[in-house]
N, C-alpha and C positions, 0 to 999 in steps of 0.2 A: 521250617515246618509248616505244613498247610493247615489252614483253619477250615477248609472246605470239608463238609461231611462226605463220608464214603458212600457213594451211590452206585449200585450195579445198574448198568443199562438194561432196560426191559427188553426181553427178546421179542421178536415178532410173534404174534399170536399163532397158534397151531392152525393150519389150513389143510383141508382134505379136498381133493379135486374129483369131480365126477363128470362123466360124459352122459348126456341125456340120449338114451336109445329110443328107437321107434317103438319098441314093445312097451315102454314106460308111459306112452302117451295114450290118452283116452279118445273118444269119438269127437270131442270138441277140439282136439289138437293140442292140448296142454297135458303136462305130467299129471298122472293119476295120483290122488292124495296119498295112498299107502306108500308110494315110492319115497316120499320125503322121510318117513320113519325108517325105511330100509337104509337110505343113504346116511341118515344120522347114526344108525347102528354101526355101519362101516366106519364112519368118521370117529365114533367113540372108541371102537377097537383100535384104530390107528393112533388116535390121541393117547390112549392109555399105554399102548406099546411104546410110544415115543417117550413116555415118562417112566419106563421100566416096569410096567405092569401089563404084559401081554397076556394072551389067553392061557398059555401054559403056566404063567405065574399065578393067574387067578385059580386055575385048577389045582395047582400045588398048594396054594393057601386055602383051598376049599372055600373061597369067597368070591363067587362069580357075580358081577353086577348085572342085575335083572331090572327091566323097566318096571317102575312102580306107578309113575304118573307122567303124562305128556300133555303139554299145552302147545297148540299150533296156531300161528297167525300167518295167514297167506296174504301177501302184499302185492305180488305181481306173478305172472306166469312164466313158465319155462316150456320150451317146445323141443321136439326131436332135433338133434344136431347142436343144441346149446351145450355149453360147458358151464358147470356150476362150481363155485368155490364155497366150501363150508368152513366157516371159522368157528372153532370150538373153544369155549371158555368156561371154567368152573365158576359158579355163582354162589354155591353153598356147599360146605363140607361138614358132615356130621360124624357120629361114631360108627353108624351102620349104613349110612347112605350119603349120596352126594347128588348135586344138581348141576347139569351142564346146559349152557345156552349154545345153541347151534344157529348161526346166522348163515342163510343160504343166499349167495349173491350170484347173479348172472355174470359170467366172466367178461363178456364183451363190453359191458358198460358199467360193471360193478353195482348194478341196481340190486337193492335188497328185495328178494322175492319171498322169503319166508323166515320166520323165527320160531324155532322149536325149543322149548324149555322142558328138559326131561330129567326126572328124578330116578335114580338107580339105587336099588338096595342090594347089599351084598348078601348072597344066600349060599348055604352049603348044598352041595350036589345031592347027597343021599337023602337028607331030611327035608330039603327045601325050606329051611328055616333061616331067619336072619342071623348074620354073622357080623362081627366087628370088621371094619375095613382094616387091612394091614397098615401098620404105622407108616411104612414107606410110601404107600399110595396116598394116605391122608396128608402126609408132609408135602408130596409133590403137588397135589391138588391145591393145598393151602398156599403154597408158593406162587402158583399160577394165578390164584384168585386175588392175592395181595397185589400182584403186579398190574392187574387190569384196572 
């Protein structure tokens, strides 16, 4: 009989990949600020779908996650032709909202280019009022938060 505790190996963090397009670059030759939020929105959708809460699930539960607050810290630039890897991790899970940390790395050298911490609140489509997060989503987010 083993006296070692049962530990599940931590899975690799969820990573979403984006290619930097020419139209996403400003006159200075770096990615325009707004694209970081758009990329994180795509990363959030892919992350939640991978945890069993895709867009159709959100509509069915009438609890769509909408941006409530975003903090952005730019650390290095990305340019057209670069590839970026967005690592998504939950950092807080509440009853009606959750917060994800998005770390955007340049793929070629793994340099951390930006960190976006975004809070999402669940809202019903018709009334646009706060809703409780479905238990399955809260559980999945909590499990990922604990592992990190």
